[in-house]
N, C-alpha and C positions, 0 to 999 in steps of 0.2 A: 264393557268389556274392552279390553286391551288389543290393539292391532295386535295379528300375528308376526313374531320375529321382534318385536319389542317388549323390553322389560318393565314390569309394573313397580309402585312404589315399594311394594313389600318385596320384589323379588331382588335378588343378588345378580351380580354378572355370571354366576355358574349357574343360574336357573333355578335354584331350589329356594323354597319358601321357609322363613323361619319358623318353627314351631313354637309352642309354648314353653317346652323344657328348655331349649335354648336361650329365650329370651330371659327366663328365669335366672339361668347360670350366668348370662352377662350382666345382671344386676348387681349393683355395689354392695356388698356385704357390710353388715355394722362392725363398727371397729371393735377390736378385742380388748377386754379390760386390762388395765396395766398391773402387772404383776410385781410387787416390790423385789427389789435385789437383796439377794442374801449379803452377810458381811463377806463372806470369801470373794463374791463376785465384786463388791466394793473395793476390795484390796487389790484384785487383779486388775482394775481401771488403771490407764496411766495418768500420771498426774497431768493436771491441766497446764498449758504452755504459759510460760510468764514473759510477756512482751517488755522489753525494756529499751527506753529511748536511745536513740545510736550516739556513741562517746565519740568524741572530737578526738582526732589522731594528736592533735598539739598537746594535750594534757597529759603529762607523764604520770605513770601510776605511783602513788605513794607507798612506800613500804610501811611494813607493818611496825617494825623496829629500826630505828637509825643503823646503819651501818659503823663498824669500828674502823677508825683510822688505822692503818699499819704502825705510825708514828706512836702510837698507844700500846702496842703489843706488848712490849717488854717495860713500858714506864721509865721517867727518867726526870732529873732535874737538874740542870746546870746553869750556872749565874758567873758571872765576871764584874768586877768592881774596880775604879780606878781610884789611887790614893795620890799622895804627894811623892812623886819620883817612885812609884811602886804601884802594883796592882795585886790583886786576889782574885783566884777562880778555884770555884767550889762544884761539888756534885754530891749526889746522893750515892747511896751505895748498895741499892737493891737492883737485881735482877730478878723479874718475874715472867710468867706467860699469863697475861692478864692480871686475874685475881689471884694466882698462884705464885708463891715466893720459891725461886730457884736457888738464887745466891744473896748473901749480904754481905760480899766484898767485893762486888764488882767496880772494875775501874773505867770511868769514863773521862778521867783527865789525861793526858798523855803529854810527854815531854817531848820536843823537837829539837830543842838546843837549852842551854843553861838559862836564857833570857826569852824563850819562846814556847808556849805550851798551847795545846788546842783542846777543847773540850767538846764531845761528840754524842749529843742526845739522839734519840730515835731508836732504830731497829739495831738491837746489838750486834748481829752478824755483821752487816753493813758497816757499822760503826768499825769494827775490827778490820775489815777488809780494806776500808779506806784509808785507816792509820797506818796500816802496813805499805800502802800505795804511795802515801805522802813521805814515810821515811825513806823510801827507795828514791823519791825524786829528789828530796833533799840532800842525802849523801852524793848523788850525781852532780848537785850545784856545788856541794863542797869540794868534790874531787875538781872540777872544772875552774871554779872561781877561787878556790883557795879562801875562804872566807864562809862566815854563817850567813843564811838569809836574814833578811830585815821582815819585821813583822807586815809591813804593807806590800813587800814581795810575795810573802809566804800567803798572806790573804787573796793576792791575785791569782797564786798558783792553785789554790783551793778552789777558788770560784771558776777558774776555766776546767779545772777537771770536774766538777759537777756539771757544770753546761754541757760539757763533751757527752755526758751520759744522760741528758735532758730526756730522751724518749725511754730510757729506762733506767731511772734514777737510782743513786744510793739514798736510800731513806733516812737521811740523818740530816740535822741541824747544827752545824758546826759554830763553836766559839773560839774565837783565836784571840789572845793576849801576850802580849809581849813587851819589851823594852826598846825602843829606836835609838835614834841618833840623840845625844844629850839625856839619855836616859828618860826619855819621854815615854810615860805610858800609852800603849795603843790595843784598843779592844774594839772587835768588830764581831757580827755575826751574819748569817746567811742562811738561805732557805735551802732546799735539797736541789734546785738547779742552779744556785750559784750568785742569787741577788742578795748583794752585800748591803749591811746596814750599820754605818759607822757611828760611834756613840761617845761623848765624852765623860760620862759618869757611870753607866752600868748596862749591860746586856743580859738577857734571860732566854731560856729555850728549856724544851721538855713539855711533858704534862703538866708540871706545876707552875707555868709559867706565867698564868693569870694571877695566882697567889704570890708568885715572887715579884710581879711588877708592883703590886700594893704594897708589899714589905719593903723593897728598895725605894720607892718613891716616898715613903714616910722616915726611911733611918738613914739615908745617904746623905753626907754632907761632903761638900768639896774640900780638896788638900788635907785628907787625913793620913795620919801616921799609921805605922805599920801594925800596931797592936790594937789602935780604935778601928782601923780598917778590918782587922781579923774578927773582932767583937760584931762589927757591923753585918760582916757579911755573914757569919755563923749565926747570928739571930735571926737574920732575914732567911737563911736556908732552911733553917729549923722550924721555924714558925711556918713555912710554906708547905713543905712538905707532909706537916701533921694535917694539913687540909685536902691531902692528894691521896687517894688509896692506891695509885699505881707508883709511887716513888716512896721514899722513905730509909729506914733502919739506919740511921745515922748520916755522917756526911764525912767528906774526905775536902780539906781546904790547904791551897798553897798560896804562902805569902812570899811575893818574889820582889827582891830589892836589888839594886846595882851591884851588892856585895855578898848577898846571902839569899838563901831559898829556905823558906820554913815550911815544912809538912805537917799535918796535926789531922787527926782523926777524931771526929765528933760523936758522942753517943748520944742517940736520941731514944724516942719511943720506937720498942720494938714489936709493933703489931702493924 
C-alpha cells in the first residue's frame, strides 16, 4: 500500500484513478483509409510553385522583337557623288509610314544657294524643320556678310546646330554637297549630333545606305564628266532602292556644274 498523502503510479495529481474506458479512449485510433479525390477537387487545388534560380541584375532582358529605329520610320535614300569640277546629289521620292506609302513625290534634296545643296534623310518632319532653320541662318549670313556661304562653312554651321540639340536631336542624317573655291566639289555627311565625315568620292545616308555603299564602290570612277556622273549615280540609286522596302518610287537627281544645274526625275519600280 502507498503511504497516505502520496500518489501511486496509477494515480494522477488530481487523485483520480484512470478507468478502462479512459485508457481505451487515449489509445491511438487506426489510420483512416485514403479516399481518392474527385476531378473537381483536383481542379480546385492550387498549382505547385515553380522555383527558378535567381537572375543576375547585370543581364538585361532580351526583347522579343527588335525595336524599330526612328530613322527607319519614313524610309529614305540619299547619295552624293563627286565628278570633275561638278557634283551630283540624288534621293528617292517615297514618303512612307513604315511599310505604308503616303506620297511618291517627297522632296529630300534642298537648295541653299546656286552652288550648295543639302539632302536630309531620316524623320521627314525633323528634316523639314531643320531645313527651315538652315534657310533662316543662311539668310542672316547673307545679310551680314553680303555673300553666299561656302560649303565648308555651311557644313560647320549644320554640325554645330545638330550638336546644340544633342540631348533631344533632330533625327536626320544630312548630306552636304557644293562647289567651293576654284569650283572644287565638296561633299560631306554627318550623324544626328553633328559628327562630320568628309569624303572625296561619294557619301550615302538613309535606310538604303548599305546597298548604296556597295553600288557606289563598284560603279564610281574619279574625274567623271557630268553626263557620265549622272548615269553612274542614277544606276547606283535605282539598284539600291530596289533592295530596300522602305525607299524607292523613282529618284530625283541634281547635276551641279560651275555654269548650270541639271534637274532630272528618274522612273523606277513603283512597288
